[in-house]
C-alpha positions as CSV (number, residue, x, y, z in Angstrom):
1,X,4.3,-67.8,-182.2
2,X,7.0,-66.0,-180.2
3,X,7.7,-62.3,-180.1
4,X,10.4,-62.7,-182.7
5,X,7.9,-64.3,-185.1
6,X,9.3,-67.9,-184.9
7,X,7.3,-70.9,-184.0
8,X,8.2,-73.1,-181.0
9,X,8.4,-76.8,-181.9
10,X,5.7,-78.8,-180.2
11,X,7.0,-81.5,-177.8
12,X,6.9,-85.0,-179.2
13,X,4.1,-86.5,-177.2
14,X,4.1,-90.0,-178.8
15,X,7.8,-90.4,-179.3
16,X,8.8,-94.1,-178.6
17,X,10.4,-94.8,-175.2
18,X,13.8,-96.4,-175.4
19,X,14.1,-99.5,-173.2
20,X,17.0,-102.0,-172.7
21,X,14.9,-104.6,-174.6
22,X,14.2,-102.4,-177.6
23,X,17.8,-101.2,-177.7
24,X,19.2,-104.7,-177.6
25,X,16.7,-105.9,-180.2
26,X,17.7,-103.2,-182.6
27,X,21.3,-104.0,-182.1
28,X,20.8,-107.7,-182.5
29,X,18.8,-107.1,-185.7
30,X,21.7,-105.1,-187.2
31,X,24.2,-107.7,-186.1
32,X,22.2,-110.4,-187.7
33,X,22.3,-108.6,-191.0
34,X,26.0,-108.2,-190.8
35,X,26.4,-111.9,-189.8
36,X,24.5,-112.9,-192.9
37,X,27.0,-111.0,-195.1
38,X,30.0,-112.8,-193.6
39,X,30.2,-116.0,-195.7
40,X,33.3,-117.3,-193.9
41,X,31.8,-117.0,-190.4
42,X,28.5,-118.5,-191.6
43,X,30.3,-121.5,-193.1
44,X,32.3,-122.2,-189.9
45,X,29.3,-121.6,-187.7
46,X,26.6,-123.5,-189.6
47,X,28.4,-126.2,-191.6
48,X,31.5,-127.3,-189.7
49,X,29.4,-128.5,-186.7
50,X,27.4,-130.7,-189.1
51,X,30.4,-132.5,-190.4
52,X,32.5,-133.1,-187.3
53,X,29.9,-135.5,-185.7
54,X,30.6,-138.0,-188.5
55,X,34.3,-138.0,-187.4
56,X,33.2,-138.8,-183.8
57,X,30.9,-141.6,-185.1
58,X,33.8,-143.1,-187.1
59,X,36.1,-142.9,-184.1
60,X,33.5,-144.5,-181.8
61,X,33.9,-147.8,-183.7
62,X,37.3,-148.2,-182.1
63,X,36.2,-147.5,-178.6
64,X,34.8,-149.8,-175.9
65,X,31.7,-147.7,-175.3
66,X,29.7,-150.5,-173.9
67,X,32.2,-150.9,-171.1
68,X,31.7,-147.2,-170.2
69,X,27.9,-147.6,-170.3
70,X,27.6,-145.5,-173.5
71,X,26.4,-146.0,-177.0
72,X,27.4,-144.4,-180.3
73,X,24.4,-142.1,-180.0
74,X,25.1,-140.9,-176.4
75,X,28.7,-140.1,-177.6
76,X,27.9,-138.4,-180.9
77,X,24.8,-136.3,-179.8
78,X,26.5,-134.4,-176.9
79,X,29.6,-133.9,-179.1
80,X,27.5,-132.5,-181.9
81,X,26.0,-129.9,-179.6
82,X,29.4,-129.1,-178.2
83,X,30.7,-128.5,-181.7
84,X,27.8,-126.1,-182.3
85,X,28.6,-124.2,-179.1
86,X,32.3,-123.9,-180.0
87,X,31.9,-122.9,-183.6
88,X,28.5,-121.1,-183.8
89,X,28.8,-119.3,-180.5
90,X,32.3,-119.1,-179.1
91,X,34.4,-118.8,-182.2
92,X,31.9,-116.7,-184.1
93,X,31.5,-114.2,-181.2
94,X,35.3,-113.7,-180.8
95,X,35.3,-112.5,-184.4
96,X,32.2,-110.3,-183.9
97,X,33.6,-108.6,-180.8
98,X,37.1,-108.0,-182.3
99,X,35.9,-106.8,-185.7
100,X,33.3,-104.5,-184.3
101,X,35.9,-103.1,-181.9
102,X,38.5,-102.5,-184.8
103,X,35.8,-100.8,-186.9
104,X,35.1,-98.5,-183.9
105,X,31.5,-99.7,-183.8
106,X,31.7,-100.6,-180.1
107,X,33.2,-97.2,-179.3
108,X,30.4,-95.3,-181.1
109,X,27.7,-97.4,-179.4
110,X,29.0,-96.5,-176.0
111,X,28.4,-92.8,-176.8
112,X,24.6,-93.4,-177.1
113,X,22.0,-94.8,-174.7
114,X,23.3,-98.4,-174.8
115,X,25.0,-99.6,-171.7
116,X,28.0,-101.9,-171.9
117,X,26.1,-105.0,-171.0
118,X,23.4,-104.2,-173.6
119,X,26.1,-103.7,-176.3
120,X,27.6,-107.1,-175.6
121,X,24.3,-108.9,-175.1
122,X,22.8,-107.4,-178.3
123,X,25.9,-108.2,-180.3
124,X,25.9,-111.8,-179.0
125,X,22.2,-112.5,-179.5
126,X,22.3,-113.6,-183.2
127,X,25.1,-116.1,-182.5
128,X,23.4,-117.4,-179.3
129,X,20.1,-117.9,-181.2
130,X,22.0,-119.6,-184.1
131,X,23.7,-121.9,-181.6
132,X,20.5,-122.7,-179.8
133,X,18.6,-123.6,-183.0
134,X,21.4,-125.6,-184.4
135,X,21.9,-127.5,-181.2
136,X,18.2,-128.4,-181.1
137,X,18.3,-129.5,-184.8
138,X,21.4,-131.6,-184.2
139,X,19.9,-133.2,-181.2
140,X,16.8,-134.1,-183.1
141,X,18.8,-135.3,-186.1
142,X,21.1,-137.5,-184.0
143,X,18.3,-138.9,-182.0
144,X,16.6,-140.1,-185.3
145,X,19.6,-141.2,-187.2
146,X,21.3,-143.0,-184.3
147,X,18.0,-144.5,-183.0
148,X,18.2,-142.8,-179.6
149,X,15.3,-143.1,-177.2
150,X,13.9,-140.0,-175.5
151,X,16.1,-138.5,-172.9
152,X,15.7,-139.9,-169.4
153,X,16.2,-136.5,-167.7
154,X,15.6,-133.9,-170.3
155,X,15.9,-131.1,-167.8
156,X,19.6,-131.9,-167.4
157,X,20.2,-131.6,-171.2
158,X,18.3,-128.3,-171.3
159,X,20.3,-127.0,-168.3
160,X,23.6,-128.1,-169.9
161,X,22.7,-126.4,-173.2
162,X,21.7,-123.1,-171.6
163,X,24.8,-123.1,-169.4
164,X,26.9,-123.8,-172.5
165,X,25.4,-120.9,-174.4
166,X,26.1,-118.4,-171.6
167,X,29.6,-119.8,-170.9
168,X,30.7,-119.7,-174.5
169,X,29.5,-116.2,-175.0
170,X,31.4,-115.0,-171.9
171,X,34.5,-116.9,-172.8
172,X,34.3,-115.3,-176.3
173,X,34.4,-111.9,-174.6
174,X,37.5,-113.0,-172.7
175,X,39.3,-114.2,-175.8
176,X,38.4,-111.1,-177.7
177,X,39.9,-109.0,-174.9
178,X,43.3,-110.4,-175.8
179,X,42.9,-110.6,-179.6
180,X,44.5,-107.8,-181.5
181,X,43.0,-107.9,-185.0
182,X,40.2,-109.5,-187.0
183,X,42.8,-111.8,-188.7
184,X,44.2,-113.0,-185.4
185,X,40.6,-113.7,-184.2
186,X,40.7,-116.7,-186.6
187,X,43.6,-118.1,-184.5
188,X,43.1,-117.1,-180.9
189,X,40.0,-119.3,-180.3
190,X,41.8,-122.5,-181.5
191,X,43.6,-123.5,-178.3
192,X,40.4,-123.5,-176.2
193,X,38.5,-125.3,-179.0
194,X,41.1,-128.0,-179.4
195,X,41.4,-128.5,-175.6
196,X,37.6,-128.7,-175.3
197,X,37.2,-131.2,-178.2
198,X,39.9,-133.5,-176.9
199,X,39.5,-133.2,-173.2
200,X,35.8,-132.4,-172.5
201,X,34.4,-135.7,-173.6
202,X,33.4,-134.8,-177.2
203,X,35.8,-137.2,-179.0
204,X,36.7,-139.5,-176.1
205,X,34.5,-140.0,-173.1
206,X,36.1,-139.2,-169.8
207,X,35.2,-142.8,-168.7
208,X,37.8,-144.2,-171.1
209,X,40.6,-141.9,-169.9
210,X,43.0,-142.7,-167.1
211,X,41.6,-141.7,-163.8
212,X,44.1,-138.9,-163.1
213,X,43.7,-137.4,-166.6
214,X,39.9,-137.7,-166.3
215,X,40.0,-135.9,-163.0
216,X,41.8,-132.9,-164.6
217,X,39.5,-132.9,-167.6
218,X,36.5,-132.7,-165.4
219,X,37.6,-129.2,-164.5
220,X,37.7,-127.9,-168.1
221,X,35.0,-125.3,-168.9
222,X,33.1,-127.4,-171.5
223,X,33.2,-130.7,-169.6
224,X,30.2,-129.9,-167.3
225,X,28.2,-128.9,-170.3
226,X,28.9,-132.1,-172.1
227,X,28.3,-134.1,-168.9
228,X,24.9,-132.6,-168.3
229,X,23.8,-133.0,-171.9
230,X,24.9,-136.6,-172.0
231,X,23.5,-137.3,-168.6
232,X,20.1,-136.1,-169.8
233,X,20.0,-138.9,-172.2
234,X,21.7,-141.7,-170.2
235,X,20.0,-140.7,-166.9
236,X,22.9,-142.1,-164.9
237,X,24.1,-138.8,-163.3
238,X,23.8,-138.8,-159.5
239,X,22.7,-135.8,-157.5
240,X,26.3,-135.1,-156.5
241,X,27.6,-135.4,-160.0
242,X,24.9,-133.1,-161.3
243,X,25.6,-130.5,-158.6
244,X,29.4,-130.7,-159.3
245,X,28.8,-130.2,-163.0
246,X,26.6,-127.2,-162.4
247,X,28.9,-125.6,-159.9
248,X,31.9,-126.0,-162.2
249,X,30.0,-124.4,-165.2
250,X,28.7,-121.5,-163.1
251,X,32.2,-120.9,-161.6
252,X,33.8,-120.7,-165.0
253,X,31.0,-118.4,-166.2
254,X,31.4,-116.1,-163.2
255,X,35.1,-116.0,-163.7
256,X,34.7,-115.2,-167.4
257,X,32.2,-112.4,-166.7
258,X,34.6,-110.9,-164.2
259,X,37.5,-111.1,-166.8
260,X,35.3,-109.4,-169.4
261,X,34.4,-106.6,-167.0
262,X,38.1,-106.2,-166.0
263,X,39.9,-106.6,-169.3
264,X,37.5,-106.2,-172.3
265,X,38.8,-103.5,-174.7
266,X,36.3,-101.1,-176.4
267,X,38.8,-99.4,-178.6
268,X,41.3,-100.9,-181.1
269,X,44.4,-102.4,-179.6
270,X,47.6,-100.6,-180.8
């Protein structure tokens, strides 16, 4: 007891130590709760990717897949995973980043211990896990329903999926940087999604496109992801093609990360 008759508070000896992992885990847990309350986002992220592969399967009947060395299964399976990455990760995260910014959540988080990269990573974790689990389930379901054999080079498919998850999260941050409101977040992801679905080999394999158009489509962000996933099942990717796909995906990811660091907005756009 001090001279004034008041007690000094004892130091907290066993207070928990805050680490980047614990901070991001707590943020991810809170974001997962909020995600579960958003019925519209859940529907688009979880159910739309399950329906679109049926459209690809129907369209495959009109294509000469055998001439391209493909089957219905090797067309539909990578497309299904691509849809999951676009809807469950990319589109969902654009909405998450924009809405949290407009609600001043991101601004408040920056005043605490969380660093910028921890805020973005923790906020993105539920969508990334959702995309990962959904992609694995879709791959297993397509393999069984379409009578696909085991992948010839599973490491390529795994690499493609992981690159796709990181790339879509980074691109979501870029799109959110230029998205003004939560309502417009339902629209701004559409151009990239449409271009990816039509030009990255999801609906139409690049092997069936004219050579010049295929050469341009090879440079799209999602094309190397689909190429690696499909190559894991067909086993027909050469070392040069694999390296080219990896370099393209990494280059787009680095460019997207740079854009996020340069232009991401933490406060509402006015």
